[in-house]
C-alpha positions in Angstrom: 17.4 14.8 -11.9 18.9 18.2 -10.9 21.6 16.5 -9.7 22.5 15.4 -13.0 21.7 18.3 -15.1 24.5 20.0 -13.3 26.9 17.8 -14.1 26.4 17.5 -17.8 25.4 21.3 -18.0 29.3 22.6 -18.0 29.9 19.8 -20.3 27.2 21.2 -23.0 28.6 24.3 -22.8 32.2 23.9 -22.9 31.3 22.5 -26.0 28.8 24.6 -27.3 31.4 27.8 -26.4 33.2 25.6 -29.1 31.1 25.7 -31.6 29.9 29.0 -31.1 26.6 29.3 -29.3 27.8 29.4 -26.1 25.6 32.3 -26.1 22.5 30.3 -26.0 20.2 29.8 -22.9 20.9 26.2 -22.5 20.5 25.7 -18.9 16.7 26.4 -19.5 16.6 24.3 -22.5 18.2 20.9 -21.0 15.3 19.7 -19.3 14.1 16.4 -17.7 12.9 13.4 -20.9 9.2 13.3 -21.4 9.4 9.3 -21.1 11.0 7.2 -19.6 12.6 4.9 -22.2 14.3 8.3 -24.0 16.7 8.5 -21.4 16.4 11.0 -17.9 17.6 14.6 -20.0 16.9 15.9 -23.3 18.2 18.7 -25.1 16.3 19.8 -28.0 18.6 21.1 -30.8 16.7 23.4 -33.1 17.4 26.5 -31.4 21.0 26.1 -32.2 20.5 25.3 -36.0 20.2 29.3 -36.7 23.6 30.4 -35.0 25.8 27.0 -36.5 24.1 27.0 -39.9 23.6 22.8 -39.2 20.6 20.7 -39.2 19.4 19.7 -35.3 20.2 16.2 -36.2 23.9 17.1 -37.2 24.2 19.6 -33.9 23.1 16.5 -32.1 25.6 13.8 -33.6 27.8 16.5 -33.2 28.0 16.5 -29.7 27.0 13.3 -28.7 30.7 12.8 -30.2 32.5 15.3 -28.5 30.8 14.9 -24.8 33.6 13.5 -22.7 33.1 10.3 -20.7 31.2 10.9 -17.1 30.5 8.6 -14.3 27.5 9.8 -14.4 26.2 9.0 -17.5 25.2 5.5 -19.1 25.0 6.5 -22.7 24.6 10.1 -24.4 22.6 9.5 -27.6 21.3 11.7 -30.7 17.7 11.0 -31.8 16.0 13.1 -34.3 17.4 16.7 -33.2 17.9 16.0 -29.8 20.5 14.8 -27.3 19.4 12.2 -25.2 21.1 11.2 -21.4 20.6 8.7 -19.6 22.0 8.3 -16.4 24.6 5.3 -15.1 22.8 3.1 -13.0 25.8 2.6 -10.7 26.4 6.6 -10.7 22.4 6.7 -9.2 23.0 4.2 -6.7 25.9 5.7 -4.9 24.9 9.2 -5.0 21.0 7.7 -3.1 23.3 5.9 -0.7 26.2 8.3 0.0 23.2 10.7 0.7 24.8 12.9 -2.2 21.0 14.0 -3.3 20.2 15.6 -0.6 21.2 18.2 -1.3 18.8 18.7 -4.3 19.0 22.4 -4.2 20.2 26.0 -3.8 17.5 27.5 -3.0 17.2 29.3 0.3 14.2 27.7 2.7 11.2 30.6 2.4 9.1 31.6 5.4 5.4 30.9 3.8 1.9 31.6 5.1 -0.9 29.2 3.4 -4.1 30.2 4.2 -6.8 27.7 3.4 -10.1 26.5 4.1 -11.6 29.7 5.6 -15.3 28.2 4.7 -18.2 30.1 6.0 -18.6 28.2 10.0 -22.5 27.1 9.0 -22.9 23.7 8.8 -20.3 20.8 7.9 -18.1 20.1 5.3 -19.4 18.5 2.7 -16.5 17.3 -0.1 -16.6 20.3 -1.8 -15.8 22.6 0.3 -13.2 20.0 1.8 -11.0 20.4 -1.8 -9.9 23.2 -0.5 -8.8 21.7 3.0 -7.4 18.6 1.4 -5.5 21.2 -1.1 -4.1 23.7 1.3 -2.8 21.1 4.0 -1.2 19.2 1.3 0.5 22.5 0.0 1.2 23.2 3.5 2.8 19.4 4.2 4.9 19.6 0.9 6.7 23.3 1.4 7.3 21.9 4.7 9.0 18.6 3.4 10.8 20.7 1.1 12.7 22.9 4.5 10.4 26.0 4.2 8.8 27.5 7.4 5.3 27.7 7.2 2.7 29.1 8.7 -1.1 27.2 8.5 -3.7 29.4 8.7 -7.0 29.7 9.0 -9.1 32.8 8.5 -12.2 33.1 10.2 -15.0 34.6 8.3 -17.1 36.2 11.5 -19.1 38.4 10.3 -21.0 38.2 7.0 -24.3 37.5 6.3 -23.5 33.5 6.1 -23.1 33.8 10.1 -26.1 36.8 10.0 -28.4 33.8 9.0 -27.2 31.3 11.3 -27.4 33.9 14.4 -30.6 34.8 13.5 -32.0 31.6 12.9 -30.7 30.0 16.3 -32.6 33.0 18.2 -35.9 32.7 16.5 -36.6 29.1 15.9 -36.5 26.1 17.7 -35.9 22.1 16.8 -39.9 21.2 16.1 -40.0 24.1 13.7 -36.7 23.3 12.1 -37.7 20.4 11.5 -40.8 20.7 9.9 -39.4 23.2 7.2 -37.0 20.6 6.3 -39.8 18.0 6.3 -39.2 17.1 2.6 -35.2 17.1 2.9 -33.6 13.9 4.4 -33.2 13.3 7.7 -30.5 14.4 9.9 -28.3 10.6 10.3 -28.7 10.2 14.2 -24.7 9.5 13.9 -23.8 13.4 14.0 -25.9 14.3 17.1 -23.4 14.9 18.8 -21.6 17.4 16.3 -23.0 21.0 16.2 -22.1 21.2 12.8 -24.6 18.4 12.0 -27.3 19.9 14.0 -27.2 23.7 13.2 -27.3 23.5 10.1 -30.5 22.6 9.5 -31.2 25.8 11.5 -29.0 27.8 8.8 -30.8 25.7 6.2 -34.7 26.4 7.7 -33.9 30.3 7.7 -33.1 30.3 3.9 -36.2 28.7 3.3 -37.9 31.6 5.1 -36.1 34.0 3.7 -37.3 33.0 0.4 -40.9 31.6 0.9 -42.0 33.2 4.4 -44.9 35.9 4.5 -42.4 37.9 7.2 -39.5 37.3 4.4 -39.0 41.1 4.1 -38.9 41.8 8.1 -36.5 38.5 8.0 -34.4 40.2 5.8 -34.2 43.8 7.4 -33.3 41.8 10.8 -30.5 40.1 9.0 -29.4 42.5 7.3 -29.3 45.3 10.8 -26.9 42.2 12.3 -24.3 42.8 9.2 -24.9 46.4 9.7 -23.9 46.2 13.0 -21.0 43.8 12.5 -19.3 45.4 9.9 -19.6 48.4 12.2 -17.9 46.5 14.8 -20.9 46.0 17.1 -19.1 44.3 19.8 -22.4 42.7 21.3 -23.5 41.0 17.9 -20.2 40.2 17.0 -20.0 38.1 20.6 -23.4 37.1 19.3 -22.1 35.7 16.2 -19.2 33.8 17.3 -21.8 32.2 20.3 -23.5 30.7 17.1 -20.9 30.0 15.1 -18.1 28.4 17.1 -19.9 25.2 17.5 -20.1 24.3 13.8 -16.0 25.4 13.6 -15.3 23.3 16.2 -17.3 20.3 14.6 -15.9 21.3 11.0 -12.3 21.4 12.7 -13.1 17.3 14.0 -13.8 16.7 10.7 -10.7 17.5 9.2 -8.4 16.6 12.5 -9.6 13.0 11.1 -8.4 13.7 7.9 -4.9 15.2 9.5 -5.8 18.8 8.8 -4.5 21.0 11.5 -3.7 24.6 11.8 -1.1 27.0 13.3 -3.6 30.0 13.7 -6.8 31.3 13.5 -7.5 34.9 12.1 -10.7 37.1 12.4 -12.4 38.9 10.2 -13.1 41.4 12.4 -10.2 42.1 14.4 -9.0 44.5 11.4 -12.1 46.5 11.6 -12.2 46.4 15.7 -8.5 48.0 15.4 -9.3 49.9 13.4 -6.9 48.8 10.6 -10.4 48.8 8.2 -11.1 52.5 8.9 -7.5 53.4 8.7 -7.1 51.8 4.8 -10.4 53.4 4.1 -8.8 56.7 4.2 -5.5 55.5 2.3 -8.1 53.9 -0.4 -9.9 57.5 -0.3 -6.9 59.7 -1.2 -5.5 57.2 -4.1 -5.7 59.1 -7.7 -7.8 56.4 -8.9 -10.5 56.7 -6.1 -13.8 57.8 -7.0 -17.4 58.1 -5.3 -20.8 57.2 -6.2 -23.8 59.0 -6.3 -26.0 57.0 -2.9 -22.4 58.0 -1.4 -20.1 54.6 -1.7 -16.5 54.4 -2.4 -14.8 52.8 -5.6 -11.5 52.7 -6.6 -11.5 52.3 -10.9 -9.1 49.8 -11.3 -10.2 50.3 -15.3 -7.3 53.0 -14.8 -4.5 50.2 -14.0 -5.6 47.1 -16.5 -8.4 45.3 -15.1 -11.1 44.4 -17.7 -15.1 43.7 -16.6 -16.0 44.8 -13.7 -13.5 48.1 -12.9 -15.0 50.0 -10.5 -14.2 48.4 -7.0 -16.5 49.2 -4.2 -14.7 49.3 -0.9 -17.3 51.3 1.1 -21.1 51.3 1.2 -22.5 54.8 1.1 -23.2 54.4 5.1 -19.3 54.2 6.1 -19.2 50.8 6.4 -16.4 48.1 4.7 -17.4 45.4 2.2 -15.6 42.1 2.8 -12.9 42.5 0.4 -12.1 46.0 2.1 -11.4 43.5 5.3 -9.6 41.0 2.9 -7.3 44.0 1.8 -5.9 45.1 5.8 -5.8 41.2 6.8 -3.7 41.0 3.7 -1.3 43.8 4.8 -1.4 42.3 7.8 -0.1 39.2 6.9 2.8 40.5 5.0 4.1 41.8 8.1 4.0 37.7 9.4 5.6 36.5 6.6 8.0 36.6 3.3 5.7 34.8 1.0 1.8 34.7 1.1 -0.3 31.7 -0.6 -3.9 31.8 -0.7 -6.4 28.7 -1.7 -9.5 30.3 -3.1 -12.2 28.7 -5.1 -12.6 29.4 -9.0 -15.9 31.9 -8.2 -12.9 33.8 -6.3 -11.0 34.6 -9.3 -12.3 38.7 -10.1 -11.9 39.3 -6.3 -8.5 38.0 -5.6 -7.5 39.7 -8.8 -9.5 43.2 -7.2 -7.5 42.7 -4.5 -4.3 42.2 -5.5 -4.4 45.6 -7.8 -5.3 47.7 -5.1 -2.4 46.3 -2.9 -0.2 47.2 -5.2 -1.5 50.6 -5.6 -1.1 50.6 -1.9 2.7 49.5 -2.0 2.3 46.1 -1.5 3.0 42.7 -3.4 0.3 40.5 -4.6 0.1 37.2 -2.7 0.2 34.0 -4.7 -3.2 32.5 -5.5 -3.8 28.8 -6.1 -7.5 28.3 -7.4 -9.6 24.9 -7.8 -12.6 24.0 -10.0 -15.6 22.8 -8.0 -16.3 19.3 -7.5 -19.7 18.7 -8.6 -22.4 15.9 -7.6 -23.9 13.9 -11.0 -26.9 15.9 -10.4 -25.0 19.4 -10.3 -23.1 21.8 -8.1 -23.2 20.7 -4.1 -24.8 23.6 -2.2 -25.3 24.2 1.8 -28.5 25.7 1.6 -30.1 23.6 -0.8 -29.2 20.5 1.0 -27.6 18.5 -2.2 -24.4 17.9 0.0 -22.2 14.8 0.2 -21.3 15.2 3.6 -17.5 14.3 4.3 -18.4 12.8 7.8 -20.7 10.6 6.1 -18.3 9.5 3.2 -15.3 9.1 5.9 -17.8 6.8 7.5 -18.6 4.8 4.6 -14.7 4.2 3.3 -14.2 3.4 6.7 -16.6 0.7 6.7 -15.6 -0.8 3.0 -12.1 -0.7 4.0 -12.9 -2.5 7.0 -14.8 -5.0 4.8 -12.0 -5.6 2.4 -9.4 -6.3 5.6 -11.5 -8.8 7.3 -11.7 -10.7 4.4 -7.6 -10.7 3.6 -6.6 -10.7 7.4 -8.7 -12.9 9.3 -6.4 -13.6 12.0 -6.5 -9.6 12.9 -8.3 -8.4 15.9 -11.5 -5.9 16.2 -8.7 -3.2 16.9 -6.3 -3.7 14.6 -8.8 -4.3 11.5 -10.6 -1.0 13.1 -7.1 1.1 12.9 -6.4 -0.1 9.7 -9.6 0.4 8.4 -9.2 4.0 9.4 -5.9 5.0 7.8 -6.9 3.3 4.4 -10.4 4.9 4.2 -9.3 8.2 5.3 -6.3 8.2 2.7 -8.4 6.7 0.0 -10.9 10.0 0.2 -8.2 12.3 0.8 -5.7 11.1 -2.4 -9.1 11.1 -4.7 -9.0 15.0 -4.3 -5.4 15.4 -4.4 -4.2 13.3 -7.8 -6.7 15.8 -9.6 -5.4 19.3 -11.0 -6.7 22.1 -8.7 -7.8 23.8 -12.1 -10.0 20.7 -13.1 -13.3 20.1 -11.4 -14.7 16.7 -11.1 -18.1 14.9 -10.6 -18.2 13.5 -7.5 -18.8 9.5 -7.7 -18.9 7.3 -4.7 -17.3 4.3 -6.5 -14.3 6.3 -7.5 -14.0 8.0 -4.1 -13.6 4.7 -2.1 -11.3 2.3 -4.4 -8.5 0.5 -3.1 -7.6 -0.5 -6.8 -4.0 0.1 -8.6 -3.4 4.3 -8.6 -5.2 4.7 -5.2 -3.6 6.0 -1.8 -3.8 2.4 -0.4 -1.9 0.6 -3.4 0.7 2.6 -2.1 0.6 2.4 1.1 0.6 -1.2 0.7 3.9 -0.6 -1.1 5.6 1.4 2.6 3.8 -2.0 4.3 6.0 -4.1 2.2 9.0 -2.6 2.7 8.3 -2.7 6.5 7.8 -6.0 6.5 11.3 -7.0 5.1 13.1 -4.8 7.1 11.1 -6.2 10.3 11.7 -9.8 9.1 15.6 -9.6 8.2 16.2 -7.5 11.6 19.8 -6.0 12.1 21.1 -6.0 8.9 25.6 -4.9 7.8 25.2 -1.4 6.2 26.4 -1.4 2.6 29.5 0.8 1.9 28.6 3.0 -0.8 32.0 3.4 -2.0 32.2 -0.5 -2.3 29.0 -1.3 -4.1 28.7 -4.0 -6.5 28.9 -3.5 -10.4 25.8 -2.7 -11.7 26.2 -3.1 -15.6 24.2 -5.8 -16.3 20.9 -4.2 -13.1 17.7 -5.7 -13.8 15.1 -3.7 -14.9 13.1 -3.6 -11.7 16.5 -1.7 -9.5 17.0 0.8 -12.2 13.0 1.6 -12.2 13.6 2.6 -8.2 16.5 3.8 -8.3 15.5 6.7 -11.1 12.4 7.3 -9.6 14.2 7.6 -6.4 16.9 10.4 -8.0 13.8 12.5 -9.2 11.8 12.8 -5.8 13.3 15.8 -5.1 13.2 17.9 -8.6 9.3 16.8 -8.5 8.8 17.8 -4.9 10.2 20.9 -5.8 7.8 21.4 -8.8 4.8 20.5 -6.7 5.8 23.3 -4.0 6.8 26.0 -7.1 3.6 25.7 -8.7 1.5 25.0 -5.9 0.2 21.8 -7.9 0.5 18.5 -5.1 -1.6 16.5 -8.2 2.4 16.3 -9.4 3.9 14.9 -6.2 1.0 12.0 -5.9 1.3 10.8 -9.6 5.1 10.3 -7.9 4.0 8.6 -5.1 2.4 6.0 -7.5 5.5 5.9 -9.8 7.7 5.3 -7.2 4.8 2.5 -5.4 5.5 1.2 -8.7 8.9 0.7 -8.8 8.9 -0.9 -5.9 7.0 -3.4 -7.0 9.0 -3.6 -9.7 12.2 -4.1 -8.0 10.6 -6.3 -5.5 10.0 -8.7 -8.3 13.6 -9.1 -10.1 15.5 -8.3 -6.9 15.5 -10.9 -4.2 16.4 -9.6 -1.1 16.8 -12.3 1.0 17.3 -15.9 -0.1 19.2 -19.7 0.8 22.7 -17.6 0.6 21.4 -14.9 2.9 20.4 -11.4 2.8 21.4 -9.2 -0.3 23.0 -6.0 1.9 23.1 -3.6 -1.4 19.4 -4.8 -2.1 18.3 -4.4 1.4 19.7 -1.2 1.5 17.6 -0.2 -1.8 14.5 -1.4 -0.4 15.2 0.4 3.3 15.7 4.0 1.0 12.6 3.4 -0.7 10.5 2.8 2.6 12.1 6.0 3.9 11.1 7.6 1.0 7.9 6.3 0.6 6.9 7.5 4.2 8.0 10.5 3.3 5.6 10.9 0.4 2.9 9.5 2.2 3.4 12.0 5.0 4.1 15.1 2.1 0.2 14.1 0.9 -1.0 13.5 4.8 -1.9 10.0 3.8 -1.2 7.3 6.6 2.3 5.0 6.6 1.1 2.1 8.1 3.9 -0.7 9.1 1.0 -3.1 8.7 -2.4 -3.7 6.4 
């Protein structure tokens, strides 16, 4: 409750100054209570004990006694060395219904470039790859909800070995040969014959088998290496061949992401920074640095150990033949990105930590800033890590179809009066949202094992649970029609308010605070947790507070319901979930 904190803080500081502890960081110490039954804000008084020569419990009791009454506070209670503040229900209602919580921050909006996904365009999205896209898109949405000016960017890896393998395979293999090589693997799903990402990934997988098992594997590897070498030197013909190979795959990948509500503002190719000369100029700058070194084979590196890097301290940025490495091009890309925005956020898998550190340290050596990086752990199958190369994956397209099918079965059972189109639309919204939320709700740094039953659950704690609360509020608004607006200055006295009302008001009051924390710390799961709490709170309010009855409509309760409806929709949209009016 940031607004409540701003009201309470001056009262506290005045008393502490009088007691001789005004120099202590009270603002940093006063924070949201860990548990709702403790109040809304808590001040631990242990840090004042030495300065005041008193026990924390005595300090808390003295402050509780000395603090003046305030309309925003229902109670100030000392408990075991803590001073707990509970917001007044009347104040929360008046603040929310007058729009007083809209001015929730003094921070200036930022211009943010969020780079996410950037998956190699060599096959369809599987569930593991999609975590990057879902996390990245949710960060984009939450930043926009907060008020930041955001660019969502896809960095296209259009010149690496993955693309070279695909290009070689499409040139040298045919469909019959590919299916022969993949005979022991699961056959392609006929549903996706029109999606090139599903067709071409089999060429890529067949080529990977040949690279390992063919009698000609040495010559195949040499041919692929020549393609990579040519691309890294900016060979336009090779880069065009690469694009012809990967673009249909990328188009198919983007179609899948579009179904999840994920889109991009800009696509930037890795090769652009080679062909425009940026990478060449960068390598000359790096050569002039104090920590530059050259290996016996002619490769160039930076000794980042001299700047504190542990472990693998030599950062190679140029091969002996003069070509650049991926990380070198990444540095050139980041220097360009800093000309486009005042804040950079990258979403990367945990296996990129070392390279991200090397890139960040090199940028600092060049006088640039590091980007902010969100690392995420991988999603595994019960039998191990997913791999497009090995073919042990759960494709996102298949998961979304299964989610929709299961949702359709539920909707048909609950809503037999709906026609096929209504059922299909609702099932699509529910299925895609359930899959997306299953990934968002887990903290990025935590890995988890993918299980179908978890991904497709429609029970409490899932996206459909929050979506249904929104449809309930929509149904109330639709059934009651035009209801006179309530005057925020003439609200009923709420001294003995129902528990459900207070729970909902409190949850609405902290929504901006949770959003701020989720954006600032790049932790979208915090907002997902809040959305579930809001849905629970709305259901408790619906249970305890009769909006319409024999005596007509309670305009105050209706106003609270409408505010909750708007905030539920805002929260669903912020997480990229659907907010249907009927379910």
